[in-house]
C-alpha positions, -999 to 999 in steps of 0.1 A, spaced: 0 0 0 12 35 -7 22 58 21 1 90 24 18 123 29 -10 147 37 -2 184 32 -21 194 63 -34 174 92 -66 194 93 -99 178 103 -126 177 77 -162 183 88 -191 167 71 -219 190 57 -242 206 81 -271 184 71 -253 152 82 -244 137 115 -214 159 119 -186 134 120 -151 146 116 -122 127 100 -86 135 96 -71 147 63 -50 115 63 -80 93 66 -99 112 39 -69 108 15 -67 70 23 -104 66 17 -100 84 -17 -71 62 -26 -91 31 -17 -120 44 -39 -144 46 -10 -146 84 -13 -149 100 -47 -138 136 -53 -155 152 -83 -122 168 -93 -108 133 -100 -132 129 -130 -154 99 -138 -160 76 -109 -153 42 -124 -166 24 -94 -202 36 -102 -206 11 -130 -196 -24 -140 -184 -40 -171 -202 -74 -174 -228 -89 -150 -212 -84 -116 -229 -62 -90 -198 -46 -74 -209 -10 -82 -239 -14 -60 -217 -14 -29 -196 13 -12 -167 -10 -5 -156 -30 -36 -131 -59 -38 -105 -35 -52 -105 -15 -19 -100 -47 1 -72 -59 -21 -53 -27 -18 -59 -21 20 -50 -57 29 -22 -60 3 -36 -93 -10 -18 -116 -34 -36 -126 -66 -49 -159 -50 -64 -143 -19 -78 -114 -40 -96 -138 -63 -112 -156 -33 -124 -123 -18 -138 -113 -53 -157 -145 -56 -172 -143 -21 -184 -107 -26 -199 -109 -60 -233 -120 -72 -230 -126 -109 -262 -128 -128 -265 -162 -145 -241 -181 -121 -252 -199 -91 -236 -194 -57 -227 -231 -57 -205 -225 -87 -188 -195 -70 -180 -217 -40 -168 -246 -63 -145 -221 -80 -132 -209 -46 -125 -245 -35 -108 -252 -68 -86 -221 -64 -78 -229 -28 -68 -265 -37 -44 -251 -64 -30 -226 -40 -25 -252 -13 -6 -274 -39 17 -244 -47 23 -236 -11 33 -273 -4 60 -270 -30 72 -236 -17 78 -251 18 
């Protein structure tokens, strides 16, 4: 994960019509980096739509954010992706069968690494 170097350590306040929660500038920058907060100045928010049949864009936290924040390898990231998605036309059973298949391959690889 990238280190954040905030210019200021100011506290950001939410708009007056909200609960009034304050967050640090550093946390705000991290949430922007993870794609959880979108700044209009950044242009098109690619997390507001999907390519294909997945439903990720309906959720605030998407698999990408988890992958980045947890610094996941490709195998773990794929498992998280499969757990979080609901893909039209595919059964949940198939998702779990794919997860088991991926896990078995990763276990095989890890046995050779050790």
